[in-house]
N, C-alpha and C positions, 0 to 999 in steps of 0.2 A: 267851623260850620257844623251844625248838628244835623245828622241825617235821621230821617224817620223811616220806619218800616211799616208797611201796610199790614194791619192785623190779620187780614185774610190769608197772608202768606205765613204768618207766625203760628196761627192756631194749629194747622196740621202738624207742624214740627213738635209743638208742645204735646199734642195728643200722642204722637209716635213715641216721644221720650217717656211720657207717662205710662204708656203700655209696656215699654221695656222695663221700666222700674217696677211695675206691677208684676210682670213675669218673674223678674229677678227675686222679688219679695216672696212670690209664691213658691218658687223653687227652693229658695233658702241657700245658706252657705253649706259647703260640703260637710258631711258628718264623718267623724273619725271615731271608730269603736275599737279599743284595744283590749288586752287580756283582763284589765280591771273590771270589765263588764261581763266577764264570764259567769254564768249561772250553773253550768254543768259541763263536764268534759269526760269523754271515754275514748280510749284508744285500744284497738285490736292489733296485736303484733303477730306477724307470720314468720316462718323460718327462712324467708327468701328475700330479705331486704325490702320489706313491704309492710305498711301499716295502714289501718283505717282509722280516721279521726272523726269523732262526732262532737262538735263544739256548739254549745248553747250560750247565746249572748243576749243581754238586754238591749233593746233598740227603742229610741224615741219614735214618735210619729214621723213618717217620711213623706215629704211632698213629692208629687209626680216629677220625674226627671231629676230629682235631687241626687247628687253624687254621694255614695256611701263608701267610705274606706274602712275595711276591716283589717286591722293590723294583728301582728303576732300570730301569723300562720306559718306552717312549715316552709322552710326555704326550698325544700325538694317536693313541694306539692305537685301532684299531677293534675293540672288545672282542668283537663278535659273530663275528669271524673267528679268535679265539684257539683254539688247539689245544695240549693238554698231554699229553706222553707220559712214561711211567716215573715217575709220581707217584701211582700207585694209581688205581683207578677214581674219577673226579671226580664228586662228588655235587652240588657247588655252586661257582660261581666268580663273583667280584665284582670290578669295577674301582673302586677307591677313588681318585677324581679330584677330591675336594673339597680344593683346595689353599689354603694360607694366603695371604691378601692383605688389604689394607685394606678393599676393597669386600666381600669374603666375610665378614670379621669383623663389619663394620657390619651387614650383612644378617642375620647369625646373632644379633645382639644387639638387634634391633628389639623393643621392648616389655620389655627387660630392663635391670636396673641395671648401671651402669658408673661410671667416674670420669672427671672432666675435669681436666686439668692446664693451667694458664695461666702463662706466663712473663712476668714484668714486666721489661722491658729496662732500665728506669730504676733500679729497686732491685736488680735482679739476683737476685730471688727467684722461686720458683715456688709457686703455691697449688694444692692438690688438693681437689676437692669431689665429693660424690656427685651422680649424675644418673641419669635414665632416658632411653634413646634411644627416640624415638617414630617417626621415619621418616628415610629418606635419599633424596634426589633429586639426582642429579648431584653437584655439589660442595657441596651444602648439606645439613646435618643439622638435624633438629628434636628438641630435648631438653626434658625437664621438669627444671628446675634451680632449687632453692631456692624452690619453690612457684610458679614462673613457667614459661611456655612460651617458649623462646628458639630462635633459629636460629644455627647455628655453621658457619663454613666448614670443609670437610674438606681436610686436607693443607695448611693455611696456617700459616706460621711464627708461633710464639707459643702455639698450641693443640695439645694432644695428647689423644687418647682412650686411657684405660687400661682394658683388659679384664681381668676377674677371673681368667679361665682360658681355655684353648683349648677351643673347642666340640668336642663328641664327634664323631669321624670326620674332623675337619679335620687335614691333615698337610702337611708341607713338600714332599713329592713324591709322585707317584702310585705306587700299588702294586696288585698283584693279590692278592686274598684267595681262597684255595682251601681247600675242605674235601673230603676224599676218604675212601675206605675204608682208606687207609693202605698202607704198605709194610713188609716184614719186615726189609729191610736197606738200607744206604746205596746210592745210585746216582746216575745222571746224568739229570736231567729235561730234556726238550726242549720249549721253548716256541716256537711258530710263530704269527705274527700279521701282519696288514697294518696299516699306519700311514700317516697323512698326514704331511706335513712333510719327506719325502725326495724328491729330484728330481735329474735330471741332464739335461744338454743337450750337444750336440756343437758345437764351434767349429772351423772349418777355416781354415788359412792357405795360400793358393795363391800361388805365385810364377810368373808368366807371363813367358816370354822375350819380348824386343822383337818378334820375328817372329810370336809367337803360335802357334808350331807345337809347343811343348813347355811343360810346367809341372811343378812339384813340389808335393806336397800333404803337409801335416802336420795331423793331427786331434787336438785336445785335448778330452777329456771334462771338463766342469765339473760337479762334484758339490756339492750343497747339503744341509745338515742343519738343519731348524728344528723338530725333534721335542721339544726340551727335555731331551734326554739325550745323553750321549757314547757313541759306538760305538768302543771302543778295540780295537786289534789284531784287526781284523775282516777276513774274506774278503769282498771287495766284488765284486758282479756287476752288470752293466748290461744291462737288457733293452731292445732296440730294436724298435719296432713299435707299432702302435696297439692298445692293449688296452682293450676296452669294460669299463666299470665299472657295476655296478648302482647304484641310488639310494643316498643317504647311509645310510639305514636298510636294511642288508642282511638278506636272509632266509635265506641259506645260507652255509656256510663254504666257504673256498677250498681244498679238499683237494688239488686239482691244483696250486695255486700252491705248496704246501709242498714239492713235488718239485723245484722249480727249483734249490735249492742242491746237490742231488745230481746233477743232470743237466748241470751246467756243464762247459764244455770246459777242458782244461788249457792253460796258457800264455795269451798275450794275443790269440790269433786267435779270431774269432767261431765259434760253432757254431749250426747251425740247431736250434732247439728248438720243437716244434710248428710254428706258422706265423710264428715270430719269430726274431730273432737274439740270441744271448746271449754277452756278453763277460765274461771273468773277468780281473780284474787279477792279474798274475803274483805279487805279493807282498802279504802282509797289510798293512793300513794303518788308521790311526785317522781317523775322521770325527767331529769334535767338534761339539757343539751350537753353532749360529750360524756354523759354518765353511763357507767356500767353497773347495773343493779342485780343482785342475786336474791331470790326469794325461794323459800321452801315450798315445794309443790306436792311431792309424793313421799310417803314414808311407810315402811312395812318391816316387820320383824319376823323371825323364825319362818323363813321361806324355805320349803323343801327344795334341795338342789342336788346336783351330782357333778363330779369331776371325772373327766375321761380323757383318753389319749387317742390321737388320730394321726394316721399317716396315709397320704394319697400319692399314688405314683402312676405313670403311664406304662402301657404295654404296647410297644410298636411292632409291626411286622417287618423287623429288620435286625441285622446282627448288631449286638451291643457288647463290646468287650470291656466296658467300664464298670468298676465297682463303686457302689454308693454307700457312704457312711453318714447317716443323718439322724436327727432327733424328731420325735413326734410332737405335734401340736397339743397343748393343754387346752381343753375346753371346759368351761363352767357353764352348766345349763340348768334351766328351771322352767316350769310350766306356769303360764300366766292364768291361774285359776284359783278360785276361792279356797278350795280344799288344800291347796299348797301354800296358802298365805298371801295370795295376791287377788287376781280376778277383776282388774280394772285396766283401762287403756294406758299404755306406756308410750309417751311421745319419743320420737327418735332422738338419740343423743349419744354422747361419749360416756361409757361406763368404765370407771377405774376401780380395780379390785384390790382389796387389802386383806391381809390375813394375820392373826396373832401368832407369835412364836411361843415357845414353852414358858416364857415369863410373862406372857400376855401383851407384849409390845407389838403393835400393828406395823406391818411392812407392806409396801406396794408390790404386787406380784404381776401386774400387767393391766392392759386396757384393750377395749374393743368397742365397736359401734353397735348400739341397739337400734334396730330398725323400728319404724312405727309398728307397734305390736298390739293387736286387739286382744280382747278377752278370749282365753282358750288356746292361744298360740304358744309355741315353745320358743324360748330364747336360748341361743347358743353363742357363747363368747369365747373366741380363740384368744387367750390372754398371753401366750408365750410358748416356749419350747421346753420340754422336760429335760432337765440336766442329767438325771440318773438313768434314763432309758435311751438305749442306742439301737438303731436299726441299720443292719448291713444287708444290702440288696445287690444281687448280680444275676446276669443271665447265664444259665448253665448249658443251654441247648438252643440251637436255631436250625430249622430245617425247612426247605422249600418243597412244596408239593405242586401238583399241576394247577390246582385252583385255590390253594391255601398255604398258610405258613404255620409251622408248629414252633411255639416258644415256651421254654421252660424257665421258670424263675425260682430262685432260692432266696428266702428272706429270713435272716436270723435276728431275733429280738433278745437283747441283753438287758437285764434289770439288776442294777447294783444297789437298789434300796432293800431294806429289810422287809418291807411290805410288798405283797403281790400287786400286780397291776393288770388291767384289761386294756388291750390295745386294739383299736379298730383299724384294719388295713383295707383301703379302698383302691381297687385297680380300675383305671380308665382305659377303655378300648376305643380305637379310632375307626374300626370297621366291624362287621358281623363276627361274633366270637362264640366259642363254646369251651367250657372247662372239661378237658379230657381226663384229668387226673389231679387229685389234691389229697394231701395227707391230713387236712383239717376241713371240717364242714364249712360251708359258705352259703351266702344268700345273694341271689341276683337282685340288684336294686332296680335297675332299668336296662334299656337296650344297650347302654354304653358303660355300665358300672357294675362291679361285683364287690362284695364285702366279706372279709373274714374277721371274726372276733376272737382274738387269741388271749388266753389267760397265761400270764408270765409270772412264775413264782418269785418270791423275794430272793435276791442274790442268785438268780438262776437265769436260764435262757431257753428259748424255744425256737425251732426252725420250721418255717412253712415252705413246702415245695408244691408247686402246681404246674401243670402243663395246659396251655391254652391253644386252641386252633382258631386262627383268624382267617376268615374266608375272603378271597379277593372280590372286589366289587365288579 
C-alpha cells in the first residue's frame, strides 16, 4: 500500500532544510591556516623566559561565524595576551592545546573500551583482545580484561594499547580557533601574543692585556627556543632590562608590548625604548624549536681598564682571638664611556676574562656578572683571588668603656711579586664608629664603611694599624 503525504505538511520541512543548507553554505567549511601562509614574523626575546611574537598570515575571505583554525603557534602561548587584527571583529577565540600523547590518550579513555595487544617473543605472534581501561597511576594501568581486573605496565616492551579513535578535540599540535563577524575580502591577519619558552642571555669574552691597562670586549647573545614551534625567517629583537611580569594568570592584555616590533632600531646598535634597551639583529634568522643560537651583538677594542686588589673585613665590638690569613679579590674595572673605548648600553650577562702569557697564548683568569650598565657607568668584575698577595689580620686590643668599645686591628700585607701592588682595604662597622688612630691615611666611604689604599712594594710588606671606637647604640 502506498502512503501519500499532504504537501502542506512537507513544504515547511523543505523550507527549514533549505534554510539550514543555505546557512551552512554561507558559513562555509572551517578554514585552516598554517605556517606556509606566513607573510611576516618577528619575535622579541626577554631575559626572563618570555617572548613576544608578531605573526602576519595571508587569509582568504571569512564568512560570518566561519571557524578559523590558525596552526603552528607556540605550545606555550599565553592565550590571554592574544590580539588579532584584520580578521574581522572577533567574537570568540579558543586555544586548542589538547595534544596527542600516551598519557593524554590513556586519560581520555578511562572507563571506555579499547584493545590490548601482546607480543609473544617465543612464537613471534601478537594477540589482540578487548578490554576496558579503569584507571592509570604513574606507569601502571588497571584494566577489566576477560572478566578479570588486571594491572598492566604502561610503555613496557611486549604490551600495546590500541585506541579505537582519536578523542574529539585532541590534535598533534596546538591551534587557535577563531570565530568572527567575517571579512569581505582576502587580507593579512596580524597575530600578537606573549609566550613562555623564549629566552636570551648575554655572554662576554674580555681579553685583558698583561699590564691590565687595556682590554677588548666581544659580546655574544645566546638565544633559546623551547616553545615547541619553529620561527623561520624571523626578524629577531632582544629586549635588555628588568621587565616586571604579572602572575601566571594575567588579567589584561599587553597592548603596549605589541608596539615593540615597530619601535625597534635599525641595524645592530641598541635603541632606548621606554626605560629599556632594544636590539634588532641586522638580518632575518631562523630560531628553531630546541635550538640554541649565538649571534655577535657587541664588539669593542682598546678599552681603557684597570686591575686592582680589594679586601673587605668586619670590625665587631667584641673580643676576637682569631688570626686571619686571606687573599684579596682581583677586580678588573672599566668606564662605559666613549673616551675609554665604549659608550653604549651593555646588557647584563656573564663576562669571562682571558689574558695572554709571555708567548701570547690566552688563558682564562676568571669570570663575573656584568649588570645592566648604561652609558657612563663603571663596570667592576671580581674575577678571582690574588695568588701572590697575602693578607694577615688580627685584633691586638679590645677594651670596654662605659658607652663604647675600643678595637685595635693589625693588618699585614705581603707581596711576593716583583711588581708593586695597590691594595684597597675596606672595613665594615656594625654601629657608630670613629677612627681614633691610624698609621696610614684613610677615607670614610659612608656611615658604615672606611677605606685604606695601601701601596705594597714588590717582594715587600706593609703593616696597617688602626684603633676604632665603636659607640653603643
